C-alpha positions in Angstrom: 27.2 -58.4 208.5 25.2 -59.2 211.4 27.4 -62.3 212.4 30.7 -60.2 212.5 30.0 -58.6 216.0 28.6 -61.9 217.2 31.9 -63.6 216.2 34.0 -61.1 218.0 32.0 -61.6 221.3 32.1 -65.4 220.7 36.0 -65.4 220.3 36.5 -62.9 223.3 34.3 -65.1 225.6 36.1 -68.4 224.4 39.3 -66.6 225.0 40.4 -67.5 221.4 43.3 -65.1 220.9 44.1 -66.1 217.3 40.6 -65.8 216.0 39.7 -62.5 217.8 43.1 -60.8 216.5 42.4 -62.1 213.1 39.2 -60.2 213.1 41.3 -56.9 212.9 42.7 -55.3 209.7 46.5 -55.2 209.5 46.5 -51.4 210.1 43.4 -51.9 212.6 43.0 -49.3 215.3 42.1 -50.5 219.0 41.2 -48.3 221.9 40.8 -51.0 224.5 38.3 -51.1 227.4 41.0 -51.6 230.0 43.9 -49.8 228.5 44.8 -46.1 228.0 47.1 -46.8 224.9 46.2 -46.6 221.3 47.0 -50.0 219.6 47.7 -49.8 216.0 48.3 -53.0 213.9 47.9 -56.6 214.7 51.0 -56.9 217.0 49.8 -54.1 219.3 46.1 -55.4 219.2 47.4 -59.0 220.0 49.4 -57.6 223.0 46.1 -56.0 224.3 44.3 -59.2 224.0 46.9 -61.3 225.7 46.5 -59.1 228.7 42.6 -58.7 228.4 42.0 -62.5 227.8 43.6 -63.3 231.0 40.8 -61.8 232.9 38.6 -64.6 231.5 36.1 -62.2 229.9 32.5 -63.3 229.0 31.0 -60.9 226.8 27.3 -60.1 226.4 25.8 -57.5 223.7 23.3 -55.4 225.5 22.3 -52.7 222.8 23.6 -52.0 219.3 22.9 -49.7 216.4 24.2 -50.5 213.0 24.9 -48.0 210.2 25.5 -49.6 206.7 27.7 -47.2 204.6 27.8 -49.4 201.6 28.4 -52.9 200.7 32.0 -53.0 201.9 31.8 -50.8 205.1 29.5 -50.5 208.1 29.6 -49.2 211.8 28.3 -50.8 214.9 27.9 -48.9 218.2 26.3 -49.5 221.5 26.7 -51.2 224.8 28.2 -54.4 226.1 28.9 -56.1 229.5 32.1 -57.9 230.3 32.0 -60.3 233.3 35.7 -60.4 234.2 38.1 -61.7 236.9 39.1 -58.9 239.2 42.3 -58.3 240.9 41.1 -60.0 244.1 39.7 -63.0 242.1 36.1 -62.1 242.3 34.0 -61.9 239.1 32.7 -58.5 238.4 30.8 -57.0 235.6 32.2 -54.0 233.6 29.4 -52.2 231.6 31.1 -50.7 228.5 30.1 -48.7 225.4 31.7 -49.6 222.0 32.1 -48.4 218.3 33.3 -50.7 215.5 34.1 -49.6 211.9 34.1 -52.8 209.8 35.6 -52.8 206.2 35.4 -55.7 203.7 39.0 -56.9 202.8 39.3 -60.0 200.6 35.8 -60.8 201.1 35.9 -60.8 204.6 34.7 -57.9 207.0 37.7 -56.7 209.3 37.7 -54.3 212.1 39.4 -51.2 210.9 38.8 -49.2 214.0 37.4 -50.4 217.5 36.8 -48.1 220.5 35.6 -49.5 223.8 35.3 -47.9 227.2 33.8 -48.3 230.7 30.6 -46.4 231.1 30.9 -43.3 233.0 
């Protein structure tokens, strides 16, 4: 379970569109950090990451809390930072909070729900 979030951070930081989108369940829901649209399903989620990965993000986990529901479900919430390209080309750090719901599907943990938003 511990490696699932680490893999998501690695795929985002490596701009690995295929693997990051594959981490989501077919009916997964994403409330993306830099979007005001609810994305449901892999096609919508892929559209978000095509946009987001163009910002050349580097993700860094700051703090997390994990709740294990059972052998097939767990949640992780906390804070992460994204260093991204701004519109003027400079690199900026966006501090964000997140919550993930993971569910085991066909022996792999998939992201069933993911909310991420800029810190107030």
